[in-house]
Phi, psi and omega in degrees: 000155191294160187298161183308315183292328183279343178265310183248006175284345180250103183302330180295331176296314176292321177302320177291328176287339185260008182298323173291319189299320187261016188303321181298312182296319186289320176300314183285335175293326178294318176300320180296314178305325181291346183280159174241128178260135180268080185300336179300318183291326176291324177292314179296329177274011172060027175275339173226156179287167176294317178301316176295323180295314179300317184285312190286328182288332176281318183290332183295322182259008182280150172270179181310315184285325178295324183290323176298319180293319181301335185252013184291325190257158178293334172299314182294324178294323176291323185289326178301309180294316179299317184293316181291320183294327177292315178301313180299327183273337185250348182265124179258335185291127179306309185306311184294316180292332171303318187292314184302313185292320177298317183295319184292318179295319180295323180296320175295316182299326182291327177207104189299336179293350182288337175303331181283340173298315178299322177296311184301315181298310178306319186287318183295327182264005185053044182238162177270134177294339188278321187315314181295326181279314180296332177299323179282350176287349175269001178296155181280330187290119184288332178292311178305306182311309183285331175281331175292319182295321178302316177298310174311317180290324184287322184290317182297327183267330188256354177280155175290335181263136180287155181283131181297146194311310183295317175296315180304307184304314180299315187293320183287326176293325178297313185294323181305309182301321175294332175289332181262001186290128177299132173069024182284106181294348179258023187299319182292329176294321170302314183292320183298315180298319181293327175298318181295313184298317187279014167280338186270124185298323181293322186289325180307306184298320178289327174300319177298314182291338179265018175068035178298326181298320182295322175301314180299321185286327178296314185291325180287329175282344185278171185246024188256006176238160179264189188298327186292321172293323183299314183294315176306309180283336175285324169313310172307310179302316186304313187297330177292329186279010171272351169257114182304327190280356176263337189295319183295316176299322182292325183284312182284319188266347189226150183271052178304309182293312177300321185289324176281335171301318177294316181295315174309315183287344186255325196284157179242356182272126188292326181294331175286317171308311183304316183286326170299312180297325178291323179291310179303322178299313184297321180300334177260336186261333187272328188293150177268340181273126174295335184288320183298316181297312181294319177299321178291321181297312182299321186296318180292325174300308180301332178269018169065030181295325184296326179292319175297323178298314182295324179292314173304313182305323186287352179275352179052068183285147179273342179293120180292332179295326173290324181294317181300313185293319178305313186292316182299313185298315182303312183300314186290319179290324179292325174302315183294322179302321180294329182268006191281123173265165180300320176297316177305314183298321183290318175303317185291323181288320179300311185300329179291330183080004185250077183284148173212169176281063174288159190308322189300328185292333189253008179262120182296322186292317172308306177294323185289331179271330190242353182304321180287345176287339175294353171284343182296150177061041178061046180060039192299313185289327177296319181296327179288323179299317183298316178295328177292323178291325185282325184245349184288151178241332186284120176311321175305304182294328177295314186298312182292319183295315180297318174307310184293329179291322174300313177293331174295319184289322178296323186256352176245114186311323179262020188298319188300317180301309186296313179303320176294314180296334180275354179078014185284333184301313185291326182292320174297316182297325177297335181281355174302335187249021176294144179295338175274123188301322187287322173295317178304312182299306184292325175293323175294319180294317179300316184292324177301321183292322183297326189263333194279153177239341182254106190286330177295324179293315184295323176308312174298316181302316177295324171299320180290320175299319178302313179297320184274326189239348186292122176290167180303318185289334173294315173310313184296328181268344186288000000 
């Protein structure tokens, strides 16, 4: 795919691409614009000053050229900021506040340089430009809240000065909450704001530190969104992959590759496929550490990405970016497969959390040679197996995890002590009563391995257990 700057460096390109995404907000904004506000009544009610009345009543009915003239002088610019801030703080009626915010948003969209007028005014008055806006994010009216968020994102992205750390952290956490809000009809608007924010390098780092990737993955893993939200949120992940210092954390701490692989296999939308391929490419191309590149490549292989690439290649895309990314990914993943050892394969499978009966699990030679390696990196792989036993629901994953715990104990002399210290023994024992017969069987065998001291005796017991309790489907996979 083309470079980061050429794709997201031009905010207008995103604006055009997001027209569908913001259609609900824009539709309601059009309705708001059709309203007529009686500014005279606010003056008579002494809710606004005569100075603000004179400015807003003229600005409201001005065309683009007239507005530019009104803001041509420094005095006019300061009055613009002063009037809008005063109106936002003194007008309580939702309908009027909707109109004020829409008018301000339109003014900023008309000329991005106007965000710095707001900045200059606040600085001159030794006030935070963010306070009036962030305060409005607590309103009950969803249009007000989301129109305000849109303005905040524009000021944060278009201003010469970056958003200050405390306010930035608050706003990014607020956006995270909006993504997770049940039944949020403005979900695409929240994602749109996040797309804008993650154009800025510093904002990307802060979003990662507030655990924003976890939120995006959780939303993508849910079944409640359409392809547009998928595209927008994967776009956000793609933005993050331009920071090499974030890629390792994204790969190790979050199921980015498995989640995107699932979407890639299901989607029929070209733009969703394109942004996933671009993200995958960055995960292989951007890291400075070769180990990170190899781990990401192996994770993609484990998640059957190569097969998806073959299917996509057969579709013969016209987009040169997709064709180039497909070719790059196929070459890199095929290279990684050639260098793949059985232990590499095992590590990749365990870290993906998607356990299946791949050959290594049933190989005595594999366990004889590699059981001790499960102690590496402070028992990293064992801890993942324990976590899968704690949180897993899939009978296949539970069966394989219990089996591997047993094999580790069988082939590593001090394995029993390690397993007990990690709390795995009790976890395995609780699955003796599991509803799935395959899970019960693997848990029983694992418990026997934990208890027994005579391996020759155990071999006979396993054979006897297999003949008495193993269901048909266990025999088929064993």
